[in-house]
PDB file of N, CA, C and O in Angstrom:
ATOM      1  N   MET A   1      89.668 101.649 114.092  1.00  0.00           N
ATOM      2  CA  MET A   1      90.637 100.751 113.758  1.00  0.00           C
ATOM      3  C   MET A   1      91.783 100.871 114.495  1.00  0.00           C
ATOM      4  O   MET A   1      92.506 100.036 115.038  1.00  0.00           O
ATOM      5  N   MET A   2      91.827 102.449 114.389  1.00  0.00           N
ATOM      6  CA  MET A   2      92.944 103.070 114.616  1.00  0.00           C
ATOM      7  C   MET A   2      92.994 103.197 116.360  1.00  0.00           C
ATOM      8  O   MET A   2      94.164 103.353 116.710  1.00  0.00           O
ATOM      9  N   SER A   3      92.214 103.175 117.314  1.00  0.00           N
ATOM     10  CA  SER A   3      91.603 103.245 118.437  1.00  0.00           C
ATOM     11  C   SER A   3      92.151 101.811 119.008  1.00  0.00           C
ATOM     12  O   SER A   3      92.681 101.630 120.104  1.00  0.00           O
ATOM     13  N   MET A   4      91.922 100.955 118.116  1.00  0.00           N
ATOM     14  CA  MET A   4      91.949  99.278 118.975  1.00  0.00           C
ATOM     15  C   MET A   4      93.249  99.082 118.796  1.00  0.00           C
ATOM     16  O   MET A   4      93.753  98.448 119.723  1.00  0.00           O
ATOM     17  N   VAL A   5      94.109  99.443 117.801  1.00  0.00           N
ATOM     18  CA  VAL A   5      95.537  99.450 117.661  1.00  0.00           C
ATOM     19  C   VAL A   5      96.197 100.025 118.637  1.00  0.00           C
ATOM     20  O   VAL A   5      96.804  99.240 119.366  1.00  0.00           O
ATOM     21  N   SER A   6      96.292 101.351 118.936  1.00  0.00           N
ATOM     22  CA  SER A   6      96.638 102.054 119.915  1.00  0.00           C
ATOM     23  C   SER A   6      96.430 101.400 121.349  1.00  0.00           C
ATOM     24  O   SER A   6      97.349 101.060 122.093  1.00  0.00           O
ATOM     25  N   GLU A   7      94.703 101.246 121.687  1.00  0.00           N
ATOM     26  CA  GLU A   7      94.721 100.789 123.108  1.00  0.00           C
ATOM     27  C   GLU A   7      95.783  99.185 123.080  1.00  0.00           C
ATOM     28  O   GLU A   7      96.665  99.019 123.922  1.00  0.00           O
ATOM     29  N   THR A   8      95.561  98.399 122.251  1.00  0.00           N
ATOM     30  CA  THR A   8      96.714  97.128 122.097  1.00  0.00           C
ATOM     31  C   THR A   8      98.230  97.536 122.630  1.00  0.00           C
ATOM     32  O   THR A   8      98.938  96.864 123.380  1.00  0.00           O
ATOM     33  N   GLU A   9      98.487  98.628 122.127  1.00  0.00           N
ATOM     34  CA  GLU A   9      99.696  98.922 121.973  1.00  0.00           C
ATOM     35  C   GLU A   9     100.189  99.401 123.404  1.00  0.00           C
ATOM     36  O   GLU A   9     101.251  99.012 123.890  1.00  0.00           O
ATOM     37  N   LEU A  10      99.429 100.171 123.955  1.00  0.00           N
ATOM     38  CA  LEU A  10      98.997 100.983 125.369  1.00  0.00           C
ATOM     39  C   LEU A  10      99.101  99.362 126.371  1.00  0.00           C
ATOM     40  O   LEU A  10      99.905  99.108 127.268  1.00  0.00           O
ATOM     41  N   LYS A  11      98.365  98.777 126.008  1.00  0.00           N
ATOM     42  CA  LYS A  11      98.452  97.221 127.163  1.00  0.00           C
ATOM     43  C   LYS A  11      99.434  96.519 126.782  1.00  0.00           C
ATOM     44  O   LYS A  11      99.429  95.539 127.527  1.00  0.00           O
ATOM     45  N   LEU A  12     100.325  96.432 126.023  1.00  0.00           N
ATOM     46  CA  LEU A  12     100.976  95.156 125.780  1.00  0.00           C
ATOM     47  C   LEU A  12     102.278  96.143 126.212  1.00  0.00           C
ATOM     48  O   LEU A  12     102.917  95.634 127.133  1.00  0.00           O
ATOM     49  N   GLU A  13     102.765  97.326 125.795  1.00  0.00           N
ATOM     50  CA  GLU A  13     104.169  97.932 126.461  1.00  0.00           C
ATOM     51  C   GLU A  13     104.786  97.954 127.690  1.00  0.00           C
ATOM     52  O   GLU A  13     104.392  98.393 128.770  1.00  0.00           O
ATOM     53  N   ASN A  14     106.000  97.317 127.310  1.00  0.00           N
ATOM     54  CA  ASN A  14     106.410  97.266 129.031  1.00  0.00           C
ATOM     55  C   ASN A  14     105.969  96.025 129.495  1.00  0.00           C
ATOM     56  O   ASN A  14     106.103  96.109 130.716  1.00  0.00           O
ATOM     57  N   THR A  15     105.641  95.219 129.301  1.00  0.00           N
ATOM     58  CA  THR A  15     104.971  94.367 129.873  1.00  0.00           C
ATOM     59  C   THR A  15     106.180  92.998 130.194  1.00  0.00           C
ATOM     60  O   THR A  15     107.264  92.776 129.656  1.00  0.00           O
ATOM     61  N   ARG A  16     105.591  92.400 131.077  1.00  0.00           N
ATOM     62  CA  ARG A  16     106.547  91.083 131.306  1.00  0.00           C
ATOM     63  C   ARG A  16     105.708  89.571 130.947  1.00  0.00           C
ATOM     64  O   ARG A  16     104.843  89.229 131.753  1.00  0.00           O
ATOM     65  N   HIS A  17     105.932  88.825 129.930  1.00  0.00           N
ATOM     66  CA  HIS A  17     105.162  87.565 130.063  1.00  0.00           C
ATOM     67  C   HIS A  17     106.016  86.472 130.254  1.00  0.00           C
ATOM     68  O   HIS A  17     107.222  86.691 130.370  1.00  0.00           O
ATOM     69  N   ARG A  18     105.619  85.427 130.301  1.00  0.00           N
ATOM     70  CA  ARG A  18     106.353  84.072 130.449  1.00  0.00           C
ATOM     71  C   ARG A  18     106.342  84.177 128.719  1.00  0.00           C
ATOM     72  O   ARG A  18     107.307  84.866 128.389  1.00  0.00           O
ATOM     73  N   ASN A  19     105.750  83.827 127.809  1.00  0.00           N
ATOM     74  CA  ASN A  19     105.317  83.954 126.329  1.00  0.00           C
ATOM     75  C   ASN A  19     105.237  84.743 125.837  1.00  0.00           C
ATOM     76  O   ASN A  19     104.015  84.872 125.780  1.00  0.00           O
ATOM     77  N   PRO A  20     105.634  85.508 125.349  1.00  0.00           N
ATOM     78  CA  PRO A  20     105.197  86.832 124.397  1.00  0.00           C
ATOM     79  C   PRO A  20     105.158  86.724 123.050  1.00  0.00           C
ATOM     80  O   PRO A  20     105.033  87.636 122.232  1.00  0.00           O
ATOM     81  N   GLU A  21     105.278  85.484 122.849  1.00  0.00           N
ATOM     82  CA  GLU A  21     104.549  84.722 121.367  1.00  0.00           C
ATOM     83  C   GLU A  21     103.539  84.482 121.339  1.00  0.00           C
ATOM     84  O   GLU A  21     102.813  84.761 120.385  1.00  0.00           O
ATOM     85  N   MET A  22     103.101  83.787 122.549  1.00  0.00           N
ATOM     86  CA  MET A  22     101.718  83.466 122.557  1.00  0.00           C
ATOM     87  C   MET A  22     100.797  84.463 122.886  1.00  0.00           C
ATOM     88  O   MET A  22      99.640  84.466 122.467  1.00  0.00           O
ATOM     89  N   VAL A  23     101.476  85.660 123.929  1.00  0.00           N
ATOM     90  CA  VAL A  23     100.135  86.502 124.170  1.00  0.00           C
ATOM     91  C   VAL A  23     100.013  87.597 122.789  1.00  0.00           C
ATOM     92  O   VAL A  23      99.116  88.437 122.717  1.00  0.00           O
ATOM     93  N   TYR A  24     101.198  87.398 121.611  1.00  0.00           N
ATOM     94  CA  TYR A  24     101.101  88.348 120.284  1.00  0.00           C
ATOM     95  C   TYR A  24     100.099  87.507 119.426  1.00  0.00           C
ATOM     96  O   TYR A  24      99.120  87.968 118.839  1.00  0.00           O
ATOM     97  N   ARG A  25     100.523  86.121 119.449  1.00  0.00           N
ATOM     98  CA  ARG A  25      99.780  84.816 118.794  1.00  0.00           C
ATOM     99  C   ARG A  25      97.793  85.241 119.040  1.00  0.00           C
ATOM    100  O   ARG A  25      96.899  85.139 118.199  1.00  0.00           O
ATOM    101  N   LYS A  26      97.727  85.577 120.091  1.00  0.00           N
ATOM    102  CA  LYS A  26      96.190  85.837 120.878  1.00  0.00           C
ATOM    103  C   LYS A  26      95.386  86.943 120.695  1.00  0.00           C
ATOM    104  O   LYS A  26      94.332  87.207 121.274  1.00  0.00           O
ATOM    105  N   LEU A  27      96.146  87.761 119.578  1.00  0.00           N
ATOM    106  CA  LEU A  27      95.893  89.235 119.519  1.00  0.00           C
ATOM    107  C   LEU A  27      95.090  88.516 118.205  1.00  0.00           C
ATOM    108  O   LEU A  27      95.420  87.529 117.547  1.00  0.00           O
ATOM    109  N   HIS A  28      93.629  89.611 118.057  1.00  0.00           N
ATOM    110  CA  HIS A  28      93.224  89.099 116.501  1.00  0.00           C
ATOM    111  C   HIS A  28      93.533  89.353 115.824  1.00  0.00           C
ATOM    112  O   HIS A  28      93.989  90.496 115.850  1.00  0.00           O
ATOM    113  N   PRO A  29      93.597  88.760 114.827  1.00  0.00           N
ATOM    114  CA  PRO A  29      94.334  88.931 112.907  1.00  0.00           C
ATOM    115  C   PRO A  29      93.874  90.129 112.869  1.00  0.00           C
ATOM    116  O   PRO A  29      94.689  90.909 113.361  1.00  0.00           O
ATOM    117  N   TYR A  30      93.183  90.496 112.603  1.00  0.00           N
ATOM    118  CA  TYR A  30      92.948  91.608 112.241  1.00  0.00           C
ATOM    119  C   TYR A  30      93.447  92.887 112.873  1.00  0.00           C
ATOM    120  O   TYR A  30      93.589  93.860 112.132  1.00  0.00           O
ATOM    121  N   ILE A  31      93.800  93.023 114.479  1.00  0.00           N
ATOM    122  CA  ILE A  31      94.895  94.071 115.041  1.00  0.00           C
ATOM    123  C   ILE A  31      96.363  93.477 114.901  1.00  0.00           C
ATOM    124  O   ILE A  31      97.228  94.338 115.066  1.00  0.00           O
ATOM    125  N   ARG A  32      96.834  92.208 114.636  1.00  0.00           N
ATOM    126  CA  ARG A  32      98.090  91.777 114.661  1.00  0.00           C
ATOM    127  C   ARG A  32      98.919  92.438 113.621  1.00  0.00           C
ATOM    128  O   ARG A  32     100.097  92.767 113.752  1.00  0.00           O
ATOM    129  N   ARG A  33      98.132  92.601 112.518  1.00  0.00           N
ATOM    130  CA  ARG A  33      98.907  92.698 111.237  1.00  0.00           C
ATOM    131  C   ARG A  33      98.981  94.336 111.290  1.00  0.00           C
ATOM    132  O   ARG A  33      99.133  94.853 110.184  1.00  0.00           O
ATOM    133  N   TYR A  34      98.922  94.967 112.078  1.00  0.00           N
ATOM    134  CA  TYR A  34      99.633  96.344 112.272  1.00  0.00           C
ATOM    135  C   TYR A  34     100.620  96.711 113.081  1.00  0.00           C
ATOM    136  O   TYR A  34     101.435  97.517 112.634  1.00  0.00           O
ATOM    137  N   PRO A  35     100.806  96.103 114.736  1.00  0.00           N
ATOM    138  CA  PRO A  35     102.105  96.520 115.219  1.00  0.00           C
ATOM    139  C   PRO A  35     102.815  94.588 115.299  1.00  0.00           C
ATOM    140  O   PRO A  35     102.450  93.441 115.043  1.00  0.00           O
ATOM    141  N   ASP A  36     104.040  95.373 115.849  1.00  0.00           N
ATOM    142  CA  ASP A  36     104.764  94.352 115.846  1.00  0.00           C
ATOM    143  C   ASP A  36     105.545  94.407 117.067  1.00  0.00           C
ATOM    144  O   ASP A  36     105.423  95.482 117.653  1.00  0.00           O
ATOM    145  N   TYR A  37     106.460  93.401 117.729  1.00  0.00           N
ATOM    146  CA  TYR A  37     106.178  93.410 118.957  1.00  0.00           C
ATOM    147  C   TYR A  37     108.068  92.710 118.930  1.00  0.00           C
ATOM    148  O   TYR A  37     108.424  91.810 118.170  1.00  0.00           O
ATOM    149  N   THR A  38     109.024  93.434 119.975  1.00  0.00           N
ATOM    150  CA  THR A  38     110.027  93.193 120.676  1.00  0.00           C
ATOM    151  C   THR A  38     110.605  92.300 122.057  1.00  0.00           C
ATOM    152  O   THR A  38     109.902  92.585 123.027  1.00  0.00           O
ATOM    153  N   VAL A  39     111.393  91.575 122.309  1.00  0.00           N
ATOM    154  CA  VAL A  39     111.684  91.649 123.724  1.00  0.00           C
ATOM    155  C   VAL A  39     112.757  91.890 123.951  1.00  0.00           C
ATOM    156  O   VAL A  39     113.608  91.629 123.101  1.00  0.00           O
ATOM    157  N   ASP A  40     113.100  92.454 125.130  1.00  0.00           N
ATOM    158  CA  ASP A  40     114.469  93.189 125.490  1.00  0.00           C
ATOM    159  C   ASP A  40     115.151  92.583 126.469  1.00  0.00           C
ATOM    160  O   ASP A  40     114.420  92.034 127.293  1.00  0.00           O
ATOM    161  N   ASP A  41     116.139  92.506 126.635  1.00  0.00           N
ATOM    162  CA  ASP A  41     117.257  91.298 127.357  1.00  0.00           C
ATOM    163  C   ASP A  41     116.749  91.234 128.487  1.00  0.00           C
ATOM    164  O   ASP A  41     117.271  90.279 129.062  1.00  0.00           O
ATOM    165  N   GLU A  42     115.638  91.979 129.456  1.00  0.00           N
ATOM    166  CA  GLU A  42     114.652  91.842 130.660  1.00  0.00           C
ATOM    167  C   GLU A  42     113.623  91.311 130.319  1.00  0.00           C
ATOM    168  O   GLU A  42     113.271  90.617 131.273  1.00  0.00           O
ATOM    169  N   GLY A  43     112.741  91.198 129.312  1.00  0.00           N
ATOM    170  CA  GLY A  43     112.352  90.326 129.177  1.00  0.00           C
ATOM    171  C   GLY A  43     110.878  90.982 128.883  1.00  0.00           C
ATOM    172  O   GLY A  43     109.814  90.415 128.634  1.00  0.00           O
ATOM    173  N   HIS A  44     111.197  92.417 129.002  1.00  0.00           N
ATOM    174  CA  HIS A  44     110.004  93.114 128.248  1.00  0.00           C
ATOM    175  C   HIS A  44     109.384  93.174 127.052  1.00  0.00           C
ATOM    176  O   HIS A  44     110.001  93.000 126.001  1.00  0.00           O
ATOM    177  N   MET A  45     108.420  93.363 127.094  1.00  0.00           N
ATOM    178  CA  MET A  45     107.784  93.302 125.667  1.00  0.00           C
ATOM    179  C   MET A  45     107.362  94.334 124.740  1.00  0.00           C
ATOM    180  O   MET A  45     106.194  94.687 124.899  1.00  0.00           O
ATOM    181  N   HIS A  46     108.046  94.947 123.756  1.00  0.00           N
ATOM    182  CA  HIS A  46     107.715  96.196 123.334  1.00  0.00           C
ATOM    183  C   HIS A  46     106.991  95.976 122.014  1.00  0.00           C
ATOM    184  O   HIS A  46     107.124  94.911 121.411  1.00  0.00           O
ATOM    185  N   ILE A  47     106.340  96.815 121.620  1.00  0.00           N
ATOM    186  CA  ILE A  47     105.157  97.119 120.488  1.00  0.00           C
ATOM    187  C   ILE A  47     105.774  98.231 119.915  1.00  0.00           C
ATOM    188  O   ILE A  47     106.158  99.224 120.532  1.00  0.00           O
ATOM    189  N   GLU A  48     105.870  97.999 118.509  1.00  0.00           N
ATOM    190  CA  GLU A  48     106.237  98.842 117.630  1.00  0.00           C
ATOM    191  C   GLU A  48     105.007  98.833 116.317  1.00  0.00           C
ATOM    192  O   GLU A  48     104.680  97.709 115.935  1.00  0.00           O
ATOM    193  N   ARG A  49     104.458  99.813 115.760  1.00  0.00           N
ATOM    194  CA  ARG A  49     104.183  99.824 114.511  1.00  0.00           C
ATOM    195  C   ARG A  49     104.513  99.580 113.257  1.00  0.00           C
ATOM    196  O   ARG A  49     105.159 100.463 112.693  1.00  0.00           O
ATOM    197  N   LYS A  50     104.238  98.589 112.641  1.00  0.00           N
ATOM    198  CA  LYS A  50     105.034  98.513 111.514  1.00  0.00           C
ATOM    199  C   LYS A  50     104.809  99.519 110.274  1.00  0.00           C
ATOM    200  O   LYS A  50     103.681  99.673 109.807  1.00  0.00           O
ATOM    201  N   GLN A  51     105.871 100.160 109.790  1.00  0.00           N
ATOM    202  CA  GLN A  51     106.111 101.230 109.383  1.00  0.00           C
ATOM    203  C   GLN A  51     104.799 101.211 107.954  1.00  0.00           C
ATOM    204  O   GLN A  51     104.611 100.173 107.319  1.00  0.00           O
ATOM    205  N   ASN A  52     104.442 101.803 107.813  1.00  0.00           N
ATOM    206  CA  ASN A  52     103.165 102.749 106.968  1.00  0.00           C
ATOM    207  C   ASN A  52     102.069 101.461 106.936  1.00  0.00           C
ATOM    208  O   ASN A  52     101.426 101.341 105.893  1.00  0.00           O
ATOM    209  N   ALA A  53     101.861 100.634 107.868  1.00  0.00           N
ATOM    210  CA  ALA A  53     100.728  99.655 107.724  1.00  0.00           C
ATOM    211  C   ALA A  53      99.267 100.056 107.599  1.00  0.00           C
ATOM    212  O   ALA A  53      98.418  99.454 106.942  1.00  0.00           O
ATOM    213  N   PHE A  54      99.033 101.549 108.578  1.00  0.00           N
ATOM    214  CA  PHE A  54      97.836 101.756 107.744  1.00  0.00           C
ATOM    215  C   PHE A  54      97.376 102.120 106.335  1.00  0.00           C
ATOM    216  O   PHE A  54      96.320 101.918 105.737  1.00  0.00           O
ATOM    217  N   THR A  55      98.591 102.763 105.982  1.00  0.00           N
ATOM    218  CA  THR A  55      98.845 103.153 104.431  1.00  0.00           C
ATOM    219  C   THR A  55      98.167 101.880 103.614  1.00  0.00           C
ATOM    220  O   THR A  55      97.213 101.880 102.836  1.00  0.00           O
ATOM    221  N   PHE A  56      98.903 100.931 104.019  1.00  0.00           N
ATOM    222  CA  PHE A  56      98.823  99.540 102.910  1.00  0.00           C
ATOM    223  C   PHE A  56      97.368  98.813 102.987  1.00  0.00           C
ATOM    224  O   PHE A  56      96.694  98.099 102.244  1.00  0.00           O
ATOM    225  N   ALA A  57      97.254  99.362 104.245  1.00  0.00           N
ATOM    226  CA  ALA A  57      95.700  98.529 104.821  1.00  0.00           C
ATOM    227  C   ALA A  57      94.432  99.211 103.936  1.00  0.00           C
ATOM    228  O   ALA A  57      93.583  98.531 103.359  1.00  0.00           O
ATOM    229  N   ASP A  58      94.475 100.807 103.941  1.00  0.00           N
ATOM    230  CA  ASP A  58      93.607 101.777 103.080  1.00  0.00           C
ATOM    231  C   ASP A  58      94.031 101.122 101.544  1.00  0.00           C
ATOM    232  O   ASP A  58      93.055 100.846 100.847  1.00  0.00           O
ATOM    233  N   ASN A  59      95.154 100.891 101.045  1.00  0.00           N
ATOM    234  CA  ASN A  59      95.194 100.786  99.498  1.00  0.00           C
ATOM    235  C   ASN A  59      94.525  99.562  98.988  1.00  0.00           C
ATOM    236  O   ASN A  59      94.023  99.489  97.867  1.00  0.00           O
ATOM    237  N   ARG A  60      94.551  98.223 100.213  1.00  0.00           N
ATOM    238  CA  ARG A  60      94.110  97.259  99.782  1.00  0.00           C
ATOM    239  C   ARG A  60      92.605  97.083 100.163  1.00  0.00           C
ATOM    240  O   ARG A  60      92.183  95.938 100.330  1.00  0.00           O
ATOM    241  N   ALA A  61      91.828  98.086 100.299  1.00  0.00           N
ATOM    242  CA  ALA A  61      90.487  98.198 100.607  1.00  0.00           C
ATOM    243  C   ALA A  61      89.934  98.574  99.244  1.00  0.00           C
ATOM    244  O   ALA A  61      88.847  98.103  98.911  1.00  0.00           O
ATOM    245  N   GLY A  62      90.474  99.237  98.580  1.00  0.00           N
ATOM    246  CA  GLY A  62      90.156  99.471  96.919  1.00  0.00           C
ATOM    247  C   GLY A  62      90.315  98.581  95.740  1.00  0.00           C
ATOM    248  O   GLY A  62      91.017  97.605  95.473  1.00  0.00           O
ATOM    249  N   MET A  63      89.337  99.328  95.092  1.00  0.00           N
ATOM    250  CA  MET A  63      89.518  97.671  94.120  1.00  0.00           C
ATOM    251  C   MET A  63      89.773  98.701  92.748  1.00  0.00           C
ATOM    252  O   MET A  63      89.120  99.724  92.538  1.00  0.00           O
ATOM    253  N   PHE A  64      91.117  98.065  91.684  1.00  0.00           N
ATOM    254  CA  PHE A  64      91.586  98.383  90.645  1.00  0.00           C
ATOM    255  C   PHE A  64      91.318  97.698  89.455  1.00  0.00           C
ATOM    256  O   PHE A  64      91.700  96.554  89.210  1.00  0.00           O
ATOM    257  N   VAL A  65      90.422  98.668  88.461  1.00  0.00           N
ATOM    258  CA  VAL A  65      90.216  98.062  86.847  1.00  0.00           C
ATOM    259  C   VAL A  65      90.547  98.998  85.948  1.00  0.00           C
ATOM    260  O   VAL A  65      90.266 100.196  85.959  1.00  0.00           O
ATOM    261  N   MET A  66      91.313  98.223  84.975  1.00  0.00           N
ATOM    262  CA  MET A  66      91.954  98.554  83.968  1.00  0.00           C
ATOM    263  C   MET A  66      91.429  98.437  82.561  1.00  0.00           C
ATOM    264  O   MET A  66      91.679  97.368  82.004  1.00  0.00           O
ATOM    265  N   LEU A  67      90.871  99.172  82.007  1.00  0.00           N
ATOM    266  CA  LEU A  67      90.030  98.845  80.640  1.00  0.00           C
ATOM    267  C   LEU A  67      91.076  99.528  79.848  1.00  0.00           C
ATOM    268  O   LEU A  67      91.833 100.433  80.201  1.00  0.00           O
ATOM    269  N   SER A  68      90.918  98.572  78.052  1.00  0.00           N
ATOM    270  CA  SER A  68      91.739  98.723  77.479  1.00  0.00           C
ATOM    271  C   SER A  68      91.168  98.190  76.324  1.00  0.00           C
ATOM    272  O   SER A  68      90.826  97.009  76.276  1.00  0.00           O
ATOM    273  N   SER A  69      90.994  99.209  75.089  1.00  0.00           N
ATOM    274  CA  SER A  69      90.679  98.659  73.337  1.00  0.00           C
ATOM    275  C   SER A  69      91.378  97.393  73.398  1.00  0.00           C
ATOM    276  O   SER A  69      91.996  96.900  74.341  1.00  0.00           O
ATOM    277  N   VAL A  70      91.153  96.905  72.102  1.00  0.00           N
ATOM    278  CA  VAL A  70      91.425  95.701  71.646  1.00  0.00           C
ATOM    279  C   VAL A  70      92.890  95.708  70.900  1.00  0.00           C
ATOM    280  O   VAL A  70      93.781  94.860  70.928  1.00  0.00           O
ATOM    281  N   ASP A  71      92.807  97.119  70.144  1.00  0.00           N
ATOM    282  CA  ASP A  71      94.081  97.181  69.847  1.00  0.00           C
ATOM    283  C   ASP A  71      95.268  97.901  70.085  1.00  0.00           C
ATOM    284  O   ASP A  71      96.150  98.123  69.255  1.00  0.00           O
ATOM    285  N   THR A  72      95.239  98.299  71.425  1.00  0.00           N
ATOM    286  CA  THR A  72      96.191  98.834  71.777  1.00  0.00           C
ATOM    287  C   THR A  72      97.533  97.824  72.617  1.00  0.00           C
ATOM    288  O   THR A  72      97.272  96.791  73.234  1.00  0.00           O
ATOM    289  N   SER A  73      98.717  98.300  72.490  1.00  0.00           N
ATOM    290  CA  SER A  73      99.631  97.283  73.081  1.00  0.00           C
ATOM    291  C   SER A  73     100.166  97.377  74.425  1.00  0.00           C
ATOM    292  O   SER A  73     100.918  96.500  74.852  1.00  0.00           O
TER     293      SER A  73
END
């Protein structure tokens, strides 16, 4: 997973596209949730990883179950 995101970042960093939003939208949704993009004044696309993106994804992979007894508040 991390290697796919890194490859995508390297492939798109400092590239110039006619429609950068469409290029970003064409990425697989699984990959698109980790990086974000910006476009500078010259039209070059810059890719940046969202803060704690991998940590949040790992935390959502588990399940939380809370058990309590009837008389507990």
